KEFIBA-736874 format. One line per field, with one value per residue (C-alpha): x, y, z; residue number from 1; residue in three letters. Coordinates in steps of 0.25 Angstrom, whole numbers. Layout:
BEGIN
c1 = [X/...]
c2 = [Y/...]
c3 = [Z/...]
rofi = [NUM/...]
tortor = [Ala/...]
This chain:
BEGIN
c1 = [-76/-73/-61/-56/-49/-42/-48/-42/-43/-52/-55/-67/-73/-80/-86/-81/-84/-73/-72/-64/-48/-43/-27/-21/-7/-2/0/12/16/21/34/34/44/46/56/65/63/66/79/81/79/89/100/99/94/94/104/112/118/110/105/114/125/120/117/131/139/126/123/108/97/84/72/62/48/34/23/11/5/14/11/26/29/38/36/43/54/58/63/73/78/81/85/97/100/102/109/119/123/112/105/90/91/98/87/77/64/57/43/44/30/33/21/13/10/18/16/14/10/1/2/17/18/8/20/32/29/29/42/49/40/45/60/65/65/55/52/41/45/38/41/38/49/60/69/70/72/85/88/95/93/85/76/72/76/67/73/73/72/73/71/84/80/83/94/102/102/114/106/94/82/71/59/45/35/37/23/18/18/11/24/36/33/34/35/47/63/66/51/53/63/54/44/46/55/56/52/39/47/52/39/33/42/40/26/23/12/23/30/16/11/21/20/9/9/22/16/25/36/50/55/52/45/50/46/54/66/65/64/76/84/80/83/97/99/93/100/95/103/92/77/67/55/43/32/20/8/-7/-7/3/12/27/30/43/55/65/78/91/94/83/81/85/77/66/65/65/53/46/46/40/29/26/25/13/8/8/-4/-3/-16/-21/-29/-34/-47/-59/-62/-52/-57/-45/-41/-31/-23/-30/-24/-15/-13/-27/-27/-30/-34/-18/-15/-26/-19/-11/-22/-28/-16/-15/-29/-27/-16/-25/-39/-44/-45/-58/-59/-64/-56/-64/-54/-55/-48/-49/-44/-46/-38/-46/-40/-26/-18/-23/-14/-20/-35/-33/-29/-39/-50/-46/-44/-58/-52/-37/-38/-40/-28/-19/-22/-17/-6/2/7/20/17/4/10/4/9/1/-2/5/-5/-18/-12/-13/-28/-31/-23/-31/-45/-41/-39/-51/-65/-69/-62/-72/-68/-71/-64/-71/-61/-65/-75/-86/-81/-67/-68/-76/-68/-57/-67/-69/-81/-83/-89/-97/-101/-88/-95/-107/-97/-89/-103/-106/-92/-92/-104/-97/-82/-78/-63/-60/-49/-49/-36/-39/-24/-25/-11/-4/-8/-2/-10/-1/-8/1/8]
c2 = [-89/-95/-92/-98/-91/-96/-95/-102/-116/-115/-110/-101/-101/-88/-86/-74/-68/-69/-54/-56/-55/-67/-66/-78/-83/-88/-103/-108/-123/-129/-135/-151/-155/-146/-152/-153/-138/-135/-143/-134/-122/-127/-131/-121/-107/-94/-85/-95/-107/-120/-122/-134/-125/-114/-125/-130/-125/-118/-122/-119/-114/-106/-108/-99/-103/-96/-97/-106/-92/-97/-108/-112/-127/-129/-144/-144/-133/-135/-151/-148/-136/-144/-155/-147/-140/-152/-160/-148/-149/-139/-148/-150/-143/-131/-128/-119/-117/-104/-100/-85/-80/-66/-61/-72/-83/-96/-109/-121/-135/-140/-128/-129/-144/-139/-129/-138/-152/-162/-167/-152/-147/-159/-159/-144/-132/-123/-109/-99/-85/-75/-62/-56/-66/-55/-65/-73/-60/-52/-38/-39/-26/-12/-5/8/6/-7/-18/-30/-43/-57/-70/-75/-91/-86/-76/-85/-97/-100/-103/-95/-99/-93/-100/-96/-92/-83/-75/-61/-53/-39/-34/-40/-42/-57/-67/-76/-74/-62/-62/-74/-65/-52/-54/-69/-70/-55/-49/-41/-28/-30/-34/-21/-13/-22/-23/-9/-1/9/-2/-10/4/5/-9/-6/-15/-24/-36/-45/-32/-33/-20/-7/-14/-10/-24/-32/-23/-24/-38/-40/-32/-40/-53/-49/-46/-59/-67/-78/-89/-95/-96/-106/-98/-104/-99/-105/-108/-105/-119/-116/-126/-123/-115/-111/-113/-102/-104/-96/-81/-74/-63/-70/-83/-74/-66/-78/-84/-69/-70/-83/-76/-64/-73/-81/-71/-58/-53/-39/-32/-21/-15/-16/-22/-18/-30/-42/-55/-61/-73/-72/-84/-96/-104/-102/-87/-83/-90/-77/-63/-58/-64/-59/-45/-51/-53/-41/-32/-41/-36/-22/-20/-23/-17/-2/6/4/-10/-23/-35/-49/-57/-72/-78/-89/-82/-96/-90/-77/-63/-67/-65/-57/-45/-45/-48/-35/-26/-29/-29/-15/-7/-7/2/4/18/12/2/12/22/12/4/15/18/11/11/2/-9/-22/-35/-39/-25/-26/-37/-27/-15/-23/-27/-13/-8/-18/-12/2/0/-8/-3/-16/-30/-42/-55/-70/-77/-88/-86/-71/-66/-55/-46/-47/-44/-32/-25/-23/-18/-31/-37/-51/-62/-74/-76/-75/-77/-68/-58/-58/-57/-45/-39/-41/-32/-20/-23/-23/-27/-39/-47/-60/-67/-81/-83/-69/-65/-75/-66/-52/-43/-31/-20/-17/-4]
c3 = [-131/-119/-110/-97/-87/-75/-62/-49/-53/-63/-77/-79/-94/-100/-111/-118/-132/-144/-143/-129/-131/-123/-120/-115/-114/-127/-129/-125/-124/-111/-109/-112/-103/-91/-84/-97/-98/-83/-84/-97/-90/-79/-88/-99/-92/-97/-92/-81/-80/-78/-64/-60/-64/-55/-44/-43/-31/-24/-10/-9/-18/-18/-27/-28/-34/-36/-25/-28/-36/-48/-55/-57/-61/-49/-50/-64/-62/-47/-47/-57/-51/-38/-45/-51/-39/-32/-42/-42/-28/-21/-8/-8/6/1/-10/-6/-15/-11/-15/-19/-12/-13/-4/-6/4/6/-2/8/9/-2/-11/-9/-14/-26/-30/-29/-26/-16/-17/-19/-7/2/-2/-3/5/1/8/5/5/16/11/25/32/33/39/26/16/14/8/-4/-11/-9/-21/-19/-4/-1/3/-6/2/-4/4/10/6/-8/-6/2/-7/-16/-30/-32/-42/-46/-52/-56/-67/-77/-81/-82/-70/-67/-60/-64/-78/-77/-65/-63/-60/-52/-46/-38/-30/-30/-25/-24/-12/-8/6/8/11/-4/-9/-3/-12/-24/-23/-19/-23/-30/-37/-42/-47/-56/-62/-74/-86/-80/-84/-94/-93/-86/-93/-86/-73/-60/-53/-63/-61/-46/-46/-55/-45/-33/-40/-45/-30/-25/-35/-44/-50/-59/-62/-67/-72/-81/-89/-90/-100/-99/-95/-84/-91/-93/-104/-102/-91/-90/-81/-78/-76/-69/-79/-93/-89/-84/-96/-105/-97/-98/-114/-114/-104/-114/-125/-120/-109/-115/-126/-134/-133/-143/-131/-118/-113/-106/-99/-94/-90/-83/-73/-63/-69/-61/-49/-42/-47/-43/-29/-24/-29/-25/-39/-47/-48/-59/-68/-65/-68/-82/-85/-80/-90/-101/-97/-100/-88/-82/-89/-82/-76/-73/-67/-63/-51/-42/-29/-21/-10/-11/-11/-5/7/19/15/0/6/14/2/-6/3/9/-5/-12/-22/-29/-24/-9/-13/-19/-8/3/-4/-12/2/4/20/16/9/11/6/-9/-10/-24/-29/-23/-30/-44/-42/-39/-51/-58/-51/-54/-68/-71/-70/-63/-59/-59/-52/-52/-41/-32/-22/-19/-11/-18/-5/-9/-23/-21/-10/-21/-31/-39/-44/-41/-51/-49/-64/-74/-87/-82/-79/-92/-99/-92/-94/-109/-110/-107/-111/-126/-124/-116/-114/-105/-99/-94/-89/-82/-77/-87/-97/-100/-109/-115/-122/-135/-136]
rofi = [1/2/3/4/5/6/7/8/9/10/11/12/13/14/15/16/17/18/19/20/21/22/23/24/25/26/27/28/29/30/31/32/33/34/35/36/37/38/39/40/41/42/43/44/45/46/47/48/49/50/51/52/53/54/55/56/57/58/59/60/61/62/63/64/65/66/67/68/69/70/71/72/73/74/75/76/77/78/79/80/81/82/83/84/85/86/87/88/89/90/91/92/93/94/95/96/97/98/99/100/101/102/103/104/105/106/107/108/109/110/111/112/113/114/115/116/117/118/119/120/121/122/123/124/125/126/127/128/129/130/131/132/133/134/135/136/137/138/139/140/141/142/143/144/145/146/147/148/149/150/151/152/153/154/155/156/157/158/159/160/161/162/163/164/165/166/167/168/169/170/171/172/173/174/175/176/177/178/179/180/181/182/183/184/185/186/187/188/189/190/191/192/193/194/195/196/197/198/199/200/201/202/203/204/205/206/207/208/209/210/211/212/213/214/215/216/217/218/219/220/221/222/223/224/225/226/227/228/229/230/231/232/233/234/235/236/237/238/239/240/241/242/243/244/245/246/247/248/249/250/251/252/253/254/255/256/257/258/259/260/261/262/263/264/265/266/267/268/269/270/271/272/273/274/275/276/277/278/279/280/281/282/283/284/285/286/287/288/289/290/291/292/293/294/295/296/297/298/299/300/301/302/303/304/305/306/307/308/309/310/311/312/313/314/315/316/317/318/319/320/321/322/323/324/325/326/327/328/329/330/331/332/333/334/335/336/337/338/339/340/341/342/343/344/345/346/347/348/349/350/351/352/353/354/355/356/357/358/359/360/361/362/363/364/365/366/367/368/369/370/371/372/373/374/375/376/377/378/379/380/381/382/383/384/385/386/387/388/389/390/391/392/393/394/395/396/397/398/399/400/401/402/403/404/405/406/407/408/409/410/411/412/413/414/415/416/417/418/419]
tortor = [Met/Lys/Val/Ala/Leu/Asn/Cys/Gly/Lys/Glu/Asn/Ile/Ala/Leu/Asn/Leu/Pro/Asp/Thr/Val/Arg/Thr/Ile/Ser/Thr/His/Glu/Ser/Gly/Ser/Ile/Thr/Asp/Pro/Glu/Lys/Glu/Val/His/Asn/Ala/Leu/Thr/His/Pro/Ile/Gly/Thr/Pro/Pro/Leu/Ala/Glu/Leu/Ala/Lys/Gly/Arg/Thr/Ser/Cys/Cys/Ile/Val/Ile/Ser/Asp/Ile/Thr/Arg/Pro/Val/Pro/Asn/Lys/Val/Ile/Leu/Pro/Pro/Ile/Leu/Ala/Thr/Leu/Glu/Glu/Asn/Gly/Ile/Asp/Arg/Glu/Ser/Ile/Thr/Ile/Leu/Ile/Ala/Thr/Gly/Met/His/Arg/Pro/Asn/Leu/Gly/Glu/Glu/Leu/Glu/Ser/Met/Val/Gly/Arg/Glu/Ile/Met/Gly/Asn/Tyr/Arg/Ile/Ile/Asn/His/Tyr/Cys/Gln/Lys/Ser/Glu/Glu/Met/Arg/Glu/Ile/Ala/Arg/Ile/Asp/Gly/Val/Pro/Ile/Glu/Val/Asn/Thr/His/Tyr/Leu/Asp/Ala/Asp/Leu/Lys/Ile/Leu/Thr/Gly/Leu/Ile/Glu/Pro/His/Phe/Tyr/Ala/Gly/Phe/Ser/Gly/Ser/Arg/Lys/Ser/Ile/Leu/Pro/Gly/Ile/Ser/Ser/Phe/Glu/Thr/Met/Lys/Phe/Met/His/Ser/Tyr/Gln/Val/Ile/Asp/Gln/Leu/Gln/Gln/Ala/Asn/Cys/Arg/Leu/Glu/Asn/Asn/Ile/Phe/His/Asp/Tyr/Ala/Met/Glu/Val/Thr/Glu/Lys/Ala/Gly/Val/Asp/Phe/Ile/Leu/Asn/Val/Val/Ile/Asn/Lys/Gln/Arg/Glu/Leu/Ala/Gly/Ile/Phe/Gly/Gly/His/Tyr/Asp/Lys/Ala/His/Arg/Ala/Gly/Cys/Asp/Met/Val/Val/Glu/His/Ala/Val/Thr/Gln/Leu/Glu/Glu/Lys/Ala/Asp/Leu/Ile/Ile/Thr/Ser/Ala/Gly/Gly/Tyr/Pro/Leu/Asp/Ala/Ser/Phe/Tyr/Gln/Val/Ser/Lys/Cys/Leu/Thr/Ser/Ala/Arg/Asp/Ile/Leu/Thr/Glu/Asp/Gly/Thr/Ile/Phe/Val/Leu/Cys/Gly/Cys/Glu/Glu/Gly/Leu/Gly/Asn/Glu/Glu/Phe/Cys/Thr/Ile/Met/Arg/Ser/Asn/Pro/Thr/Pro/Glu/Asp/Phe/Asn/Ala/His/His/Ser/Asn/Pro/Glu/Asn/Phe/Val/Ile/Asp/Gln/Trp/Cys/Ala/Gln/Asn/Ile/Tyr/Gln/Ala/Leu/Glu/His/Ala/Gly/Lys/Ile/Tyr/Val/Tyr/Ser/Pro/Gly/Leu/Ser/Asp/Asp/Asp/Val/Ser/Arg/Phe/Gly/Gly/Ile/Lys/Val/Thr/Asp/Cys/Gln/Gln/Thr/Val/Asp/Leu/Leu/Leu/Lys/Ser/His/Ser/Lys/Val/Ile/Val/Ile/Pro/Glu/Gly/Pro/Tyr/Val/Val/Gly/Lys/Ile/Lys/Glu]
């Protein structure tokens, strides 16, 4: 059989024997009239009054949107939200669109235009969250003695709205809702705690699980402190078309969306595989190796110890930002990483992402990497094996592995071993 895997802006087809198990998102239809469904979510929300009712009497509003790494259809969902706010008394000049960059780089220029469209970009105040701008943060709580600080553009708004995508997430269980605040618009000091070595080390098998999940629990606590009036979250199918729109209460509406994600993203498996062939999700998610940790974690969870992972990722921006590059280039083994970064004094931005990669390296016997954007040196430095010919590599690996799973959509699919 022939299977196509997302890699950057291309699909790479592999010839595989019929004995290979393919797991993909389950087929789900797309919304035929997105504008109508967005309007319905705003007027008949889950667990809150309609947005129009919430907007009346408010003097300002902050709408949080995801950054470029999330394929959220902002051009579809933002116009009805903005129109509702203005029709119900909130001046355009009093509306702020805040990009939840977390610890990522800002989205500017043509990139920003591609996210929200020229009209919104030219007519509304759009601000990137900078986690290290202490003057734009305010403490709202303390968890285990650590200050929890959130962006003041959001905290000071009279009406608070979160938008985003609900998909599997290896820490929070699912993305969306509360994750727009933590880590989306939280400070670097807060992130040092939430993404610390100690917290991440406790998050095994957390994908698509909200219960008994400390990351989710902390995020909910912070969200309740910061306040949320309304969320509008979406679910997309494998064609990245809108499959569901959920508006209303930050927990009730979010859980309804999570239920949909489970229905089409989770596959139950009888046993683990000794070879996982996976994609990092394609562009924009695999723009850098920084985000590839997500599919590696998903693969690790269904891989036998000392098994093999073969990952395809575009990485047109290379490894990632400077801090992440330094981590990956200075820690040749998981033992090196653990020895240095388990010490809170050595915390650096983006170490959480590297921690997942080293966890996968520690669990797997070998990780093969096909990536046009990564150099041979960068892959070999962290213990990966650089691949130039995907089919040739797969043919070779199939000779020594008997239980093989291929995941064409990578992090958008979650395998769960039956208990």
